[in-house]
C-alpha angles and dihedrals in degrees: 000000000000091000090055091051092051091048092051091052091052091051093047090050092049091047090047092051090048091052092049091050091051092047092050091050091049094046090054087062097048113109099165108107091204091056091047089051091050090053091046091053091048091056092047090051091051091054092047090055094057086092088066090057089049090050090053090051092050090048090053090050090049092049091050090048090051092049090049092050095245095131135079120217116248095243090058092050091047094052092047093053099034091104090061098046 
């Protein structure tokens, strides 16, 4: 089973690299400034959405913390600090 997973990752990586090479070759031939701008905006949008990935990772960590009992419910925190609010 593990061997099959490793093999699938190799094929995905190879396919991905093939796709990247094809895209690069095609982009080198593009002369339309509007199309170049569209690609540019796609790449900018991709970078802007990295925060969503970071949010997902933080959510996973928070879920693990909750499952491990490393969190305090809001109402307990609120009662503890009511005297300072």
